[in-house]
N, CA, C and O atoms as a DFTB+ gen file, in Angstrom:
248 C
 N C O
     1  1       0.849      -1.193       0.000
     2  2       0.000       0.000       0.000
     3  2       0.880       1.238       0.000
     4  3       1.935       1.257       0.635
     5  1       0.458       2.251      -0.698
     6  2       1.189       3.509      -0.738
     7  2       1.084       4.235       0.588
     8  3       0.102       4.101       1.318
     9  1       2.107       4.997       0.878
    10  2       2.087       5.745       2.120
    11  2       1.162       6.951       2.014
    12  3       1.100       7.631       0.990
    13  1       0.451       7.190       3.102
    14  2      -0.436       8.346       3.163
    15  2       0.427       9.575       3.405
    16  3       1.347       9.536       4.221
    17  1       0.138      10.657       2.706
    18  2       0.947      11.862       2.868
    19  2       0.095      13.120       3.069
    20  3       0.609      14.236       2.987
    21  1      -1.187      12.945       3.328
    22  2      -2.079      14.077       3.565
    23  2      -2.644      13.941       4.978
    24  3      -3.346      12.979       5.288
    25  1      -2.327      14.919       5.828
    26  2      -2.777      14.892       7.220
    27  2      -4.253      15.209       7.374
    28  3      -4.930      15.564       6.410
    29  1      -4.741      15.075       8.598
    30  2      -6.177      15.234       8.867
    31  2      -6.714      16.622       8.544
    32  3      -7.774      16.741       7.930
    33  1      -6.007      17.668       8.943
    34  2      -6.475      19.037       8.651
    35  2      -6.446      19.282       7.152
    36  3      -7.389      19.838       6.588
    37  1      -5.371      18.871       6.515
    38  2      -5.235      19.001       5.063
    39  2      -6.363      18.241       4.356
    40  3      -6.954      18.745       3.401
    41  1      -6.654      17.029       4.831
    42  2      -7.737      16.219       4.247
    43  2      -9.077      16.927       4.351
    44  3      -9.822      17.013       3.375
    45  1      -9.380      17.436       5.548
    46  2     -10.663      18.114       5.771
    47  2     -10.802      19.319       4.853
    48  3     -11.860      19.531       4.260
    49  1      -9.744      20.105       4.734
    50  2      -9.795      21.288       3.857
    51  2      -9.977      20.893       2.395
    52  3     -10.758      21.515       1.675
    53  1      -9.261      19.868       1.961
    54  2      -9.391      19.415       0.574
    55  2     -10.814      18.939       0.278
    56  3     -11.382      19.263      -0.765
    57  1     -11.378      18.172       1.201
    58  2     -12.739      17.656       1.008
    59  2     -13.742      18.798       0.968
    60  3     -14.613      18.822       0.099
    61  1     -13.633      19.743       1.893
    62  2     -14.561      20.888       1.921
    63  2     -14.446      21.750       0.672
    64  3     -15.457      22.115       0.073
    65  1     -13.225      22.076       0.278
    66  2     -13.023      22.910      -0.912
    67  2     -13.496      22.173      -2.159
    68  3     -14.146      22.762      -3.022
    69  1     -13.174      20.894      -2.254
    70  2     -13.607      20.104      -3.406
    71  2     -15.116      20.053      -3.532
    72  3     -15.665      20.273      -4.612
    73  1     -15.792      19.762      -2.417
    74  2     -17.257      19.716      -2.443
    75  2     -17.855      21.085      -2.777
    76  3     -18.807      21.178      -3.551
    77  1     -17.295      22.138      -2.195
    78  2     -17.805      23.485      -2.463
    79  2     -17.691      23.826      -3.940
    80  3     -18.639      24.343      -4.530
    81  1     -16.539      23.543      -4.544
    82  2     -16.361      23.840      -5.966
    83  2     -17.323      23.039      -6.834
    84  3     -17.901      23.573      -7.781
    85  1     -17.492      21.770      -6.515
    86  2     -18.398      20.922      -7.304
    87  2     -19.839      21.411      -7.172
    88  3     -20.567      21.465      -8.164
    89  1     -20.252      21.764      -5.969
    90  2     -21.618      22.269      -5.757
    91  2     -21.821      23.583      -6.494
    92  3     -22.856      23.782      -7.131
    93  1     -20.843      24.483      -6.415
    94  2     -20.962      25.768      -7.110
    95  2     -21.026      25.569      -8.632
    96  3     -21.765      26.272      -9.322
    97  1     -20.260      24.623      -9.143
    98  2     -20.300      24.346     -10.584
    99  2     -21.636      23.708     -10.969
   100  3     -22.204      24.043     -12.009
   101  1     -22.138      22.798     -10.145
   102  2     -23.395      22.106     -10.453
   103  2     -24.591      23.058     -10.432
   104  3     -25.571      22.836     -11.142
   105  1     -24.515      24.112      -9.624
   106  2     -25.604      25.077      -9.542
   107  2     -25.388      26.270     -10.468
   108  3     -26.110      27.263     -10.384
   109  1     -24.405      26.173     -11.341
   110  2     -24.070      27.233     -12.312
   111  2     -23.705      28.554     -11.656
   112  3     -23.821      29.608     -12.281
   113  1     -23.267      28.509     -10.411
   114  2     -22.810      29.729      -9.737
   115  2     -21.454      30.136     -10.291
   116  3     -21.169      31.322     -10.458
   117  1     -20.628      29.149     -10.571
   118  2     -19.351      29.387     -11.242
   119  2     -19.359      28.523     -12.493
   120  3     -20.256      27.700     -12.674
   121  1     -18.385      28.701     -13.340
   122  2     -18.349      27.953     -14.591
   123  2     -18.015      26.487     -14.402
   124  3     -17.880      25.992     -13.283
   125  1     -17.888      25.821     -15.512
   126  2     -17.570      24.398     -15.500
   127  2     -16.208      24.104     -14.875
   128  3     -15.951      22.978     -14.450
   129  1     -15.334      25.113     -14.817
   130  2     -14.017      24.902     -14.216
   131  2     -14.130      24.462     -12.760
   132  3     -13.181      23.901     -12.211
   133  1     -15.265      24.706     -12.134
   134  2     -15.468      24.315     -10.749
   135  2     -15.401      22.817     -10.534
   136  3     -15.173      22.358      -9.415
   137  1     -15.599      22.051     -11.599
   138  2     -15.500      20.598     -11.474
   139  2     -14.066      20.129     -11.243
   140  3     -13.830      18.941     -11.023
   141  1     -13.113      21.051     -11.291
   142  2     -11.739      20.723     -10.914
   143  2     -11.703      20.357      -9.421
   144  3     -10.715      19.807      -8.936
   145  1     -12.776      20.664      -8.710
   146  2     -12.905      20.297      -7.304
   147  2     -12.878      18.794      -7.072
   148  3     -12.723      18.343      -5.937
   149  1     -13.029      18.018      -8.134
   150  2     -12.937      16.559      -8.018
   151  2     -11.528      16.164      -7.559
   152  3     -11.365      15.189      -6.825
   153  1     -10.527      16.908      -7.983
   154  2      -9.140      16.565      -7.636
   155  2      -8.889      16.689      -6.137
   156  3      -8.453      15.715      -5.524
   157  1      -9.146      17.856      -5.512
   158  2      -8.924      17.901      -4.063
   159  2      -9.854      16.968      -3.298
   160  3      -9.473      16.445      -2.251
   161  1     -11.058      16.753      -3.796
   162  2     -11.977      15.832      -3.135
   163  2     -11.401      14.414      -3.104
   164  3     -11.386      13.773      -2.054
   165  1     -10.935      13.933      -4.237
   166  2     -10.385      12.579      -4.301
   167  2      -9.088      12.435      -3.512
   168  3      -8.889      11.431      -2.829
   169  1      -8.213      13.422      -3.599
   170  2      -6.960      13.326      -2.842
   171  2      -7.230      13.429      -1.344
   172  3      -6.510      12.831      -0.544
   173  1      -8.249      14.172      -0.961
   174  2      -8.619      14.245       0.452
   175  2      -9.219      12.943       0.946
   176  3      -8.899      12.493       2.047
   177  1     -10.079      12.335       0.155
   178  2     -10.689      11.073       0.546
   179  2      -9.655       9.946       0.610
   180  3      -9.737       9.072       1.473
   181  1      -8.693       9.969      -0.294
   182  2      -7.667       8.924      -0.340
   183  2      -6.527       9.188       0.642
   184  3      -5.745       8.283       0.934
   185  1      -6.421      10.418       1.156
   186  2      -5.326      10.822       2.051
   187  2      -3.967      10.670       1.376
   188  3      -2.953      10.456       2.041
   189  1      -3.958      10.781       0.069
   190  2      -2.725      10.638      -0.683
   191  2      -2.736      11.603      -1.861
   192  3      -3.707      11.679      -2.614
   193  1      -1.641      12.336      -2.003
   194  2      -1.535      13.312      -3.081
   195  2      -0.307      12.988      -3.932
   196  3       0.813      13.007      -3.421
   197  1      -0.496      12.691      -5.216
   198  2       0.639      12.372      -6.088
   199  2       1.648      13.525      -6.191
   200  3       2.851      13.283      -6.275
   201  1       1.175      14.756      -6.184
   202  2       2.086      15.891      -6.249
   203  2       2.941      15.975      -4.996
   204  3       4.140      16.240      -5.078
   205  1       2.335      15.754      -3.842
   206  2       3.102      15.714      -2.591
   207  2       4.166      14.626      -2.667
   208  3       5.302      14.845      -2.245
   209  1       3.819      13.467      -3.192
   210  2       4.781      12.367      -3.313
   211  2       5.949      12.768      -4.196
   212  3       7.106      12.511      -3.862
   213  1       5.645      13.397      -5.322
   214  2       6.702      13.806      -6.260
   215  2       7.635      14.845      -5.643
   216  3       8.831      14.870      -5.933
   217  1       7.072      15.706      -4.784
   218  2       7.879      16.768      -4.173
   219  2       8.444      16.386      -2.806
   220  3       9.171      17.168      -2.193
   221  1       8.112      15.189      -2.331
   222  2       8.616      14.746      -1.041
   223  2       7.978      15.448       0.139
   224  3       8.606      15.593       1.187
   225  1       6.736      15.888      -0.015
   226  2       6.016      16.612       1.028
   227  2       5.048      15.656       1.723
   228  3       4.475      14.768       1.091
   229  1       4.875      15.850       3.025
   230  2       3.874      15.086       3.778
   231  2       3.336      15.977       4.882
   232  3       4.111      16.618       5.593
   233  1       2.031      16.026       5.035
   234  2       1.426      16.820       6.101
   235  2       0.905      15.926       7.227
   236  3       0.201      16.387       8.125
   237  1       1.258      14.651       7.164
   238  2       0.875      13.738       8.228
   239  2       1.770      13.934       9.436
   240  3       2.872      14.466       9.306
   241  1       1.326      13.523      10.587
   242  2       2.124      13.691      11.801
   243  2       3.164      12.589      11.949
   244  3       4.044      12.686      12.805
   245  1       3.079      11.549      11.134
   246  2       4.044      10.444      11.225
   247  2       5.270      10.714      10.425
   248  3       6.181       9.887      10.393
C-alpha cells in the first residue's frame, strides 16, 4: 500500500473545498471549471496526493 501523505487538517480542507467547488459548478454559480474540485476531493478522501509524493512533502504527523 502507498504511504499516506495528507494529514487530517489538510484532508478536511481538501474535502470541503472540493465539495464546495463541485456544488458551485453544479448550480451554475461558477463555470464548468469548478468541477476541478474533483481533484482535491479525491486526494482528500484517499489521504494521498501524487504531487506531494513527487515533491517529497507530507502533512501527516508520522
